[in-house]
C-alpha positions as CSV (number, residue, x, y, z in Angstrom):
1,M,166.4,61.1,94.2
2,H,164.2,60.7,91.2
3,L,162.1,58.1,92.9
4,S,161.8,60.3,95.9
5,S,160.6,63.3,93.9
6,I,157.9,61.1,92.2
7,S,156.7,59.9,95.5
8,S,156.5,63.4,96.8
9,S,154.5,64.6,93.8
10,E,152.1,61.7,94.1
11,R,151.6,62.6,97.8
12,R,150.8,66.2,96.8
13,C,148.3,65.1,94.2
14,A,146.5,62.6,96.4
15,V,142.8,63.3,97.0
16,P,142.2,63.9,100.7
17,N,140.0,61.3,102.4
18,W,137.5,63.9,103.5
19,L,137.0,64.9,99.9
20,K,136.5,61.3,98.8
21,A,133.9,60.9,101.6
22,L,132.1,64.0,100.5
23,A,132.0,62.9,96.8
24,S,130.7,59.5,97.9
25,C,127.9,61.1,99.9
26,V,126.9,63.3,97.0
27,A,126.8,60.3,94.7
28,V,124.7,58.4,97.1
29,V,122.2,61.3,97.6
30,A,122.0,61.8,93.8
31,A,121.4,58.0,93.3
32,L,118.6,58.1,96.0
33,N,117.0,61.1,94.3
34,I,117.0,59.3,90.9
35,I,115.6,56.2,92.5
36,A,112.9,58.2,94.2
37,V,111.9,59.8,90.9
38,V,111.6,56.5,89.2
39,V,109.8,54.8,92.1
40,I,107.2,57.5,92.6
41,G,106.7,57.8,88.8
42,A,106.0,54.1,88.8
43,L,103.6,54.2,91.8
44,D,101.8,57.4,90.9
45,G,101.9,57.2,87.1
46,P,104.0,58.7,84.4
47,S,102.5,62.2,84.6
48,P,105.0,65.1,84.0
49,Y,104.1,66.2,87.5
50,F,103.2,64.0,90.5
51,A,99.7,65.6,90.7
52,R,98.2,62.7,92.5
53,L,100.3,63.5,95.6
54,E,98.8,67.0,95.6
55,P,95.6,66.4,97.6
56,G,97.6,65.4,100.7
57,L,99.9,68.4,100.3
58,K,97.0,70.8,99.7
59,T,95.4,69.4,102.9
60,Q,98.5,70.1,104.9
61,T,98.6,73.6,103.5
62,M,94.9,74.2,104.3
63,K,95.5,73.0,107.9
64,G,98.3,75.5,108.2
65,F,96.0,78.2,106.8
66,V,93.3,77.4,109.4
67,A,95.8,77.4,112.2
68,R,97.1,80.8,111.2
69,S,94.1,82.6,110.0
70,G,91.0,80.6,111.0
71,P,88.6,78.8,108.7
72,P,88.3,80.3,105.2
73,L,85.0,82.0,104.4
74,V,85.5,81.2,100.7
75,V,87.0,78.0,99.3
76,T,87.6,77.6,95.5
77,V,88.0,74.1,94.0
78,G,88.6,72.6,90.5
79,S,91.4,71.3,88.4
80,S,94.6,73.2,87.5
81,I,92.4,75.5,85.5
82,A,90.7,76.7,88.7
83,D,94.0,76.4,90.7
84,M,95.7,78.9,88.3
85,G,92.5,80.9,87.5
86,F,91.1,81.7,91.0
87,D,93.2,84.5,92.6
88,V,91.7,84.3,96.1
89,Q,94.1,87.0,97.4
90,T,92.9,89.6,94.9
91,I,89.2,88.5,95.6
92,D,89.8,89.1,99.3
93,K,91.3,92.5,98.7
94,L,88.5,93.6,96.4
95,L,85.8,92.5,98.9
96,K,87.6,94.1,101.9
97,A,87.7,97.4,99.9
98,E,83.9,97.1,99.7
99,G,83.7,96.6,103.5
100,V,83.1,92.8,103.2
101,Q,85.2,90.5,105.3
102,S,86.7,87.7,103.2
103,A,89.3,85.0,103.7
104,G,89.7,82.7,100.7
105,F,91.6,79.4,100.2
106,N,92.3,77.9,96.8
107,F,92.0,74.0,96.9
108,G,92.5,73.5,93.2
109,V,94.1,70.2,92.4
110,N,95.9,69.4,89.1
111,G,93.8,67.0,87.0
112,A,91.0,66.5,89.5
113,G,87.4,66.3,88.4
114,P,84.0,66.2,90.2
115,L,84.4,62.6,91.3
116,V,87.6,63.5,93.1
117,F,86.1,66.6,94.7
118,R,83.0,64.8,95.8
119,E,85.4,62.7,97.9
120,L,87.6,65.6,99.0
121,L,84.7,67.7,100.1
122,A,83.0,65.0,102.1
123,R,86.1,63.5,103.7
124,V,88.6,66.4,103.9
125,I,87.6,70.0,103.2
126,F,84.4,70.1,105.2
127,K,86.1,68.4,108.1
128,L,88.8,71.0,108.2
129,A,86.4,74.0,107.8
130,Q,82.9,74.9,106.7
131,P,83.2,77.9,104.5
132,K,80.3,80.2,103.8
133,V,80.8,80.0,100.0
134,L,82.3,77.3,97.7
135,I,83.3,78.4,94.2
136,Y,83.7,75.5,91.7
137,G,85.6,76.3,88.5
138,V,84.7,73.9,85.7
139,S,85.8,73.3,82.1
140,A,84.9,70.9,79.3
141,I,88.0,68.8,80.1
142,E,86.5,67.4,83.2
143,F,83.2,66.5,81.5
144,N,84.2,64.5,78.4
145,A,82.7,61.1,78.4
146,S,85.0,60.1,75.5
147,S,88.3,60.6,77.4
148,D,89.7,57.3,78.6
149,L,92.7,59.3,79.8
150,F,90.7,61.5,82.1
151,R,88.7,58.6,83.4
152,A,91.9,56.7,84.2
153,D,93.4,59.8,85.9
154,Q,90.4,60.0,88.2
155,N,90.7,56.3,89.1
156,K,94.4,56.8,89.9
157,F,93.4,59.8,92.0
158,M,91.0,57.7,94.0
159,A,93.7,55.1,94.8
160,S,96.5,57.6,95.2
161,A,98.8,58.3,98.1
162,G,97.8,62.0,98.1
163,L,94.1,61.2,98.5
164,S,94.9,58.6,101.1
165,V,96.9,61.1,103.1
166,A,94.2,63.8,102.8
167,R,91.4,61.4,103.7
168,D,92.9,59.0,106.2
169,G,96.3,60.4,107.3
170,L,99.5,58.6,106.6
171,N,99.7,54.8,106.2
172,P,102.9,52.9,105.4
173,S,102.3,52.9,101.6
174,S,101.4,56.5,101.3
175,A,103.9,57.6,103.8
176,L,106.7,56.1,101.7
177,R,105.6,58.1,98.6
178,V,105.1,61.4,100.4
179,A,108.3,61.0,102.4
180,M,110.3,60.3,99.3
181,F,108.7,63.3,97.5
182,S,109.4,65.6,100.4
183,A,112.8,64.4,101.3
184,F,114.7,64.5,98.0
185,P,115.6,67.9,96.5
186,L,116.5,66.7,93.1
187,F,113.0,66.5,91.8
188,R,114.0,69.3,89.5
189,L,115.6,66.6,87.5
190,G,112.2,66.5,86.0
191,E,112.8,69.8,84.4
192,L,115.5,68.2,82.3
193,I,113.0,65.6,81.1
194,W,110.1,68.0,80.5
195,P,111.8,71.4,80.2
196,N,109.8,74.6,80.9
197,A,106.5,72.8,81.0
198,F,104.9,75.8,82.8
199,V,108.1,77.9,83.2
200,D,107.6,79.6,86.5
201,S,105.3,77.2,88.0
202,D,105.7,73.8,86.4
203,G,104.4,70.8,88.3
204,W,107.9,69.6,89.3
205,N,109.0,72.6,91.2
206,W,106.1,74.5,92.6
207,L,105.7,72.4,95.7
208,T,109.3,72.8,96.6
209,R,109.3,76.6,96.4
210,K,108.7,78.2,99.8
211,D,107.8,81.5,98.3
212,F,104.9,79.9,96.4
213,K,103.6,78.1,99.4
214,A,104.1,81.1,101.8
215,E,102.6,83.8,99.5
216,F,100.0,81.9,97.7
217,N,99.0,79.1,100.1
218,G,100.2,76.4,97.6
219,Q,98.4,77.9,94.7
220,Q,100.1,77.7,91.3
221,R,100.7,80.8,89.2
222,V,101.7,81.1,85.6
223,T,103.6,84.3,84.6
224,V,104.1,83.7,80.9
225,T,101.6,84.3,78.1
226,W,100.4,81.9,75.5
227,A,102.4,83.7,72.8
228,Q,105.6,83.1,74.8
229,Q,104.7,79.4,75.4
230,R,103.9,78.9,71.7
231,A,107.2,80.5,70.7
232,G,109.1,77.6,72.0
233,L,108.2,76.6,75.5
234,W,105.1,74.5,74.8
235,P,106.1,70.8,75.1
236,E,104.9,68.0,72.7
237,W,103.6,65.9,75.6
238,A,101.1,68.7,76.3
239,N,99.7,68.5,72.8
240,E,99.2,64.7,73.0
241,R,97.6,65.1,76.4
242,Y,95.1,67.6,75.2
243,R,94.2,65.4,72.2
244,K,93.4,62.5,74.6
245,L,91.4,64.8,76.9
246,L,89.2,66.5,74.3
247,F,89.0,64.5,71.1
248,G,85.5,63.0,70.4
249,Y,83.9,65.3,72.9
250,R,80.5,64.3,74.4
251,P,79.1,65.4,77.8
252,S,79.7,63.0,80.7
253,A,76.6,62.0,82.6
254,E,78.8,60.5,85.3
255,A,80.7,63.8,85.9
256,L,77.4,65.8,85.9
257,S,76.0,63.4,88.5
258,A,79.1,63.8,90.6
259,L,78.8,67.6,90.3
260,A,75.2,67.3,91.5
261,D,76.5,65.3,94.5
262,V,78.9,68.1,95.3
263,V,76.0,70.6,95.3
264,R,74.0,68.4,97.7
265,L,77.1,68.0,100.0
266,C,77.4,71.8,100.1
267,R,73.7,72.2,100.9
268,D,73.9,69.6,103.7
269,H,76.7,71.7,105.2
270,N,74.9,75.0,104.7
271,V,77.5,76.1,102.2
272,Q,76.5,78.3,99.2
273,V,77.7,77.3,95.8
274,L,78.7,79.2,92.8
275,V,79.7,77.3,89.7
276,V,82.0,79.1,87.2
277,N,82.5,78.1,83.6
278,M,86.2,79.1,83.5
279,P,87.3,81.4,80.6
280,V,89.0,79.8,77.6
281,M,90.9,81.6,74.8
282,T,88.7,82.3,71.7
283,S,91.1,84.0,69.3
284,S,91.3,82.0,66.1
285,T,94.5,83.7,65.2
286,A,96.2,82.7,68.5
287,L,95.0,79.1,68.2
288,E,95.5,78.5,64.4
289,G,98.1,75.8,63.7
290,T,98.0,74.5,67.3
291,V,96.5,71.3,68.9
292,F,93.6,73.5,70.0
293,S,92.5,74.4,66.4
294,E,92.9,70.7,65.6
295,I,90.6,69.8,68.5
296,D,88.0,72.3,67.2
297,R,88.1,70.8,63.7
298,Q,87.9,67.2,65.0
299,N,85.0,67.9,67.4
300,G,83.0,70.2,65.2
301,V,82.1,73.8,65.8
302,R,79.4,73.2,68.4
303,W,81.4,71.0,70.8
304,R,81.9,73.8,73.4
305,Q,78.3,74.6,73.2
306,S,77.3,71.0,73.9
307,F,79.3,71.2,77.1
308,E,77.8,74.5,78.1
309,D,74.2,73.4,77.3
310,S,74.6,70.2,79.4
311,L,76.1,72.0,82.3
312,Q,73.5,74.8,82.3
313,T,70.7,72.3,82.1
314,E,72.0,70.4,85.1
315,L,72.6,73.6,87.1
316,R,69.1,74.9,86.4
317,R,67.7,71.6,87.6
318,L,69.7,72.0,90.8
319,G,68.9,75.7,91.2
320,V,72.6,76.6,91.5
321,P,74.0,80.1,90.7
322,Y,76.2,80.0,87.6
323,L,78.7,82.4,86.1
324,D,79.3,81.6,82.5
325,V,82.5,83.2,81.5
326,G,83.7,80.5,79.1
327,T,83.9,82.1,75.7
328,K,81.8,85.1,76.8
329,H,84.5,87.4,77.9
330,S,86.8,90.2,76.6
331,L,90.0,89.0,78.2
332,P,93.0,89.5,75.8
333,D,95.1,86.6,74.6
334,D,98.0,87.8,76.9
335,D,95.8,87.0,79.9
336,F,96.2,83.3,79.2
337,G,99.2,81.0,79.8
338,D,97.6,78.5,77.4
339,P,94.1,78.4,75.9
340,F,92.6,76.8,79.0
341,H,94.7,78.3,81.8
342,L,94.8,81.9,82.9
343,N,98.1,83.4,83.8
344,Q,98.6,85.7,86.8
345,V,97.3,88.8,85.0
346,G,94.2,86.9,83.8
347,A,93.5,85.5,87.2
348,M,93.4,89.0,88.6
349,A,91.0,90.1,85.9
350,L,88.7,87.1,86.6
351,A,88.8,88.1,90.3
352,E,87.2,91.4,89.4
353,L,84.4,89.6,87.7
354,L,83.9,87.2,90.7
355,A,84.0,89.6,93.6
356,P,80.6,91.3,92.8
357,R,79.0,87.8,92.6
358,I,80.6,86.6,95.9
359,K,79.8,89.8,97.8
360,P,76.0,89.2,98.4
361,M,76.7,85.5,99.2
362,L,79.0,86.5,102.0
363,Q,76.5,89.2,103.2
364,S,73.6,86.8,103.3
365,D,72.5,85.2,106.6
């Protein structure tokens, strides 16, 4: 009787086979996701976001935009600073309120400089559509000849799966990386490694959020302020990255030459160009005690001016319209997600400065 009762109890506590199978499937999927994170990280670099896949994904998004709405009249390009800073939807609304038809697309790409956009414009963007206006948002980060990190990033971009997909379509190597990125939902594992890098739109999750892609055509948005980030959300890896990007600043002749090539490409395609020196935070109080005040001390007080002088000299030589926002703005600190990136409120404010400059360009023959 005693043995029988034990046997009955064991039978009641036994795990059903279907539950065992389900647990095994979950374990396998989790393992595959972790392997995907490790493999793509090894293939595309140890960046806290897989930015170098982004050109291919942006290309697919732009193809969808063209299929739905027709070719954009305005295309904005630049690094994440432009991706977050150019609010093409607000620009469209402001221009339409003035009776000017506008349809904008933001092709900003995290970490990409003029060398990458020279390739993207020639081999991708101008093959998908020929806009009437191209807005290029620049910052000192993409024009520092002393930054081995930025130079290495550009070389990785040129050999990346994302650029290969954008330029040539899928091949076996790039298809593996993009398929792995698209297929495995646990890429938010990255948020455990780099928590709250950009809070609402960190590089790990923005491509997986349908509302981002649907509403903003793949454009990133930051909803927090620099004060909120500095209060505890700003990661140490970002400090180290900015040091490597901006220490020892000296203008890059190579990047300026690539920018000149971008201008020539646009003219060859009858596309008007406006170069925008993107706004940066200037409040010494907000920057004091951060990596950004450290950069100012290391580079000297005129380092920003050396960037602006070299850029303006090249643009005057090329005869290119230029909007120098840079440090010449009245945007409050709360319009910035960090000292180089506007948040959503700041991007809307910049749109109000841009719309009057874009309007006559769209109205010209």
